[in-house]
N, C-alpha and C positions, 0 to 999 in steps of 0.2 A: 340874802346869800345863804345857801344851805351849807351845813357842815359837810365837808367832803370826806370820803372814805379814807382810812389810814393809808391804804396802798397808794391812793392818789397823791396824798401829801408827800409821800416818801419815795415816789416811784424812781427818782433819779438815783437812789441807792442801788438799783439793779445794774448800774453800769460797772459794777465790780467784775462782771463777766468779761469785760473788754480789756484790752492791753495797750497801754501807752503811758506817757508821763505828762503831768501838768507842768506849767512854767516853774522854774526853780524856786522863785520866791514863794509861790503857793505850795509847792511840794514840801519845802522846809517847814512851813507853818502847819501843814497837815500832819507831817511826821512828828512835830512837837506835840500837837494835840493827841495823836495816837499814843504817845509815850506817857501821857499823864495818868497817874494812878489815882489822883484825887483833884477835883475841881468843882465849881458851881456854875450854874447857868440859869438864865431867865428867858422864857419865851413869851412874847407879847403878841396877842391877836390884834393886828392893826387894820383888820377889815371886818368888824363885827356886824355892820348893817344896823337895822334892816333896810332893804332896798326893794322898792316896788318896780316890777317890770310889766310892760304891756305886751300881750301876746296876741298876734293876729290868727284867727281861725276862720273856717268857712262860715261859721255862724256869727262872726263879728269879733270884737276885741274883748279880752278880759284881762284883769290885773292880778298878778301873783306877787306875793311878798316873800322874799328869801332872807333868811337869818342865818348868819354864821355862828355856830355855837362852839367853835374851838375855844377851849379855856386858856386863860393866861396861866402860866406854869412857872414855878421856881423849883429847881432841882439841885441836889448835892450828891456827889459821889465821894464816899469816905475811903480812906486808905485800905480798909479791910474788905472793900467791895460792896458794903451796904449802900443803898440808895434811898434818899428821901425826896419825894415829889409832892408839892403843894399846888393844887389846881383851884382856880376860881373862875366861874362862868359869869356871863353878863347878867344873868338873872339872880345873882347873889349866892348861888350854891358853892360851898367850899368843901373839898375833899383832900385829905392828907393820906398818902400811901407810903409805906415802908417796904422796900424790897430787900430782903436779906441776901447776902452774898451767895447763898445756896439756892436762890430762886424763889423761896417761899415769900408770900406777900400778905400784908394786912392793910386794911384801909379804915381810917376814922370816918365814920358815917354819922348821920343824925341819930342813929341808934347805938353808937359806940363802935369799938373796933371790931371788924369782921374779917375773916379770912376770905379768899376768893371762892372757896367751896361754899361757905355760908352765904355769900352773895348770890351764887348760882342757885342755891336751894331756895332762897327768898324770892328770887325771880320766878322760879317754877311755881311756888305757892301763889304768887300774884296772878299768874296766868290761869291757874286752876280755880281761882276764886270766882270766875264767871261774872265779873263785874267790870265797870269802866276803869281804865287806868287811873291809879291814884298818884298822889305826890310822891309816895314811897317808890312807885314803879319808876319814876323819872330819875331819882338819884341812884337807884339800884342799877339802872341801865348804864349810867355814867361811871359808876364804881366798878362795873364788871370789866375785867381784863383791860386796864388802861394802857394807852400807848406809852411805853417807858423807854423808848429809844433815845439814847443820849446823843449829844452833838457829835462825839467822835464816831459813833456807830452810823450816823447819818452822813458825815462828810468824808471820813477817811477812805471810803470806796473810790473817791475821785482820784486817789493816788494811782489807781490802775484803770482809769477811764480814758478812752480815746476820743471823748467828746471835745470839740473845740472850745477853748477858753479865751474869752476876750479880756484884755488887761488894760487898765487905765491907772497908771501909777501902782499903788498898792491895793487896788480894787480889782477883783477878778469875777467874771460873770460867765455862767454856763447856762445855755438854753437847750431845752429838749422839747421836741414836738413828736408826739407818739400816738399810736393807736391803742386804746384800752389801757393807757397809763404805763405801757411797757416800752422803755427806750429802745429795746431790741427789736421792736416792730414799728418801723417808720410808717407814717401815715401817707400812703401813696395815692389815696383817693380823697380829695378835699370834701367829698360828700359824706365821708365817714366821720363819726364823732371823734374828736381829737382832744388830747390833753396837752396844754402848753405849760411848761415849768421853767421858771427863771430863778436861778440861785446866784445871789451876789454876795461875795465873801470879802471882808475888809481885813487886811493884814497891817499891823503896826508893830514896829520893833521886832519883826520876825515872828510874831505870834498872831494867830487868828483871833481877833477881838470880838467880832460880831458878824452875823450874816442874815440875809433876808431871803425868804422863799415866797415866790408868787406863783399861784396855780390858777389857770383859767381852763374851764372845761364846760361840758354840756351834759345836763341830765334831762331825762324825759319824764314828763308827768302826765297824769290823766290817762284814760283808756286810749286816747288818740295818740299817745306817746309824743306829745308836743315838746319840742326842744326848749329848754330854759338854760340860760347862761348862769353858771355858778363860779365862784372864785374863792380863793383863800390867800391871805397875805399875812405872814408872821415874821417877826424879827426876833433873833436869838442873840443874847449878849452873854459872853463867857467871862468868868473870873477864875484866875489860875491859883488862888490861895488854897492850899491844901486843907482838907477837912479831916481832923483826927478821928472822929467817930460820930455816928448818928445817935443822938439820945433817944432811946426806945423806952416809952412808958411801960410800967409794969404790966398793965392789961394787954398791951400790944405784944410784949415779950411772951406772956402766957399763951396768947393765941398762936404765936409762931411755934412755940414748943408743942402745942397740941397738933398743929398742922404737920410738923415733922414726925410726930409720933403716929399719925394716922395715914399720912400719904407717902412716907418715904422721901428720899432725896429727889430734888427737881433740878432741872437745868436752869441756870441763871438766864433771865430774859435778855 
């Protein structure tokens, strides 16, 4: 299973453009999440693969192996707006990123703390080296502009969504089938590539405790543009204990100061 693009994993967030209200129990839980100024979460990749698929072509069958490289993630949002995310991939790579409340970002890499600008520069140097991709190129690509969308940013748009919500007790499910990953463009032709997204949210004691996102899509490979099924499945667990502050190591703090001095203010991600 291939890693899916970020817009594909989060396409249901586009429903903020629509107008309606979810069931009262879900609405109250989403409003509670929206109002949190500090909490923690953990995202688990429950669909890592690898999985082999057999594809039929005019020249016969061939086998392709798909691997989902979405990392497991632990995140914390502090009261002052700073964010800490720790990511770990199935191949053992670990990266820690601190996003300051003003939007500046530093990542702990195998070469120490680096700003996002330093990571981009290092990537350019790798490409200019005119040599095969190195192990450094792999972690640089993963460190570059990480997806730092929080659960509240991902789910609160459902408060203004007109998508139908299925409920079973305190479990709520939203299903989206769309063209090009955009819920605003229904797939009218079954021959067109479609993206199916299922979001299941579990509410207990009036609070959203965990949710699951399943994505099924098709990507095309080889020059013949052969369709290959790809999927993503992740579980997110929320903890509502407030975080007073993120401990920022001295080297990381120095990098943040340098980034502020050279790049000016940035919008928070």
